[in-house]
Structure formats: C-alpha cells, structure tokens
N, C-alpha and C positions, 0 to 999 in steps of 0.2 A: 504494500500500500504506500502510495506517495505521501510524504509528510511535507507540509508547507509551514513557513514561518508565521503566516497570518498577517504579515505587515501590509499595509497599504502605503503607497508612495506617491508623493507629488514630486515630479522631476522638472525642475526649471532648466530648460535647455538653451544654451548658446550654440552657435555653429561656427565652424571654421570660416575664415575670411569674411567675417560679419561686417557689412558695410556701415552699420550704425556705430559700432565700436571703432572702426577704422576712421570714420569721419570725426568722432569725438577726439581721437588721438591727434588728428591733424588740425582740429579746431577751425575748420574751414566752413563757409556757408555751403549748404547743399540744398537741392530742390526738394520740395515736398515736406513731409512731416518729420523726417529724420532728425533735423536740428532740434525739434521739441523734446527729443529723448536725451539730449546732451546732459542736462542737469542730473538725470537719473544714472547715466553711465559714467559721469566724471569721477565719482569716488573710486571706481575700479581703475580708471586710468591713473588717478593720483596714487593708488596703492601699487599697481603693477608696472607703471611706466608705459613706454611706447611700444613694448612688445605686444603685437596684436593677439597672439595666442594666450599669453598670460593675462592680458586685460579682459579678454573674452571669458576665460575661466573664472577670473576674479569677479567679473560682473554677474555671472550666473550664480555664484555663491552668495554674493551680496543680495541679489534679488530674492533668492530662496530664504535668506535670513529675514529680509523685510516682510516677506509673505508670512513667515512663522510669527513675526511680531505683530503684524497688522490685523490678523484675524484671531479673535479670541477662541473661535471654534478650532482652528488649526492648532493654535498654541496649546490648548487643553488636550487635544488628541496626541500631540507630540509628547507632552508631559506624562501622559498615561501610557506611553509606548505603544499606541495604537496606530500611529502614523509617522512616517518619515517625510521630510521635506528637504530635498537636496538639489544642488546645482551641479550641472555637468556640461560638457561640450561635445557636440556631434561633429566629428571630423569626416569630411567627405572630399573626394577628389572629383574635379570636373573632367569630363571626357572630351 
C-alpha cells in the first residue's frame, strides 16, 4: 500500500530568464505592466544582486514568505503542519 505524507503544498514558482526580474535588475522602463511589479521584486534584487538566476530564486522565496504572512488561513495551516508554502524556480530551455 502506498503511504503519503498528507502534506498539501502551495508552490510559488519563478522561471528561468524571467523578464520581470531581468527588467527590475536593469531598472529600465518597459512597456506594459511589468514596471508595476518592480517594487515587489526589488527586495530580491537588493538581496541577490544582479545575478538573474539568484534574484529569481530569491524573489520566489520572498513571495512565498509574504503569502504565508499575508493570509491568516495559510499561516495557521503552516503552523499546524498541514500545509507547506515554498518558493522555487522552473528552469527550462528554449528550443
């Protein structure tokens, strides 16, 4: 019989070569709504520096932490060990 941990997980995913993180690192004006994300991404850039992969990973972790803090429902489930909320990065190659 298969045994499962019983955990439920919220996974906050960044992705390789993220244009929003790249734009925040470069701090240049961009078309559309991406520049509206700058204030939310900047803490990751401040912590990780200009390395795109490191800033993307840090941003995913920061956003997961903010989600855990912002929602009392999620925070309670995490405290009760009924839920995990983690950040990660999807790395993909373009063909």
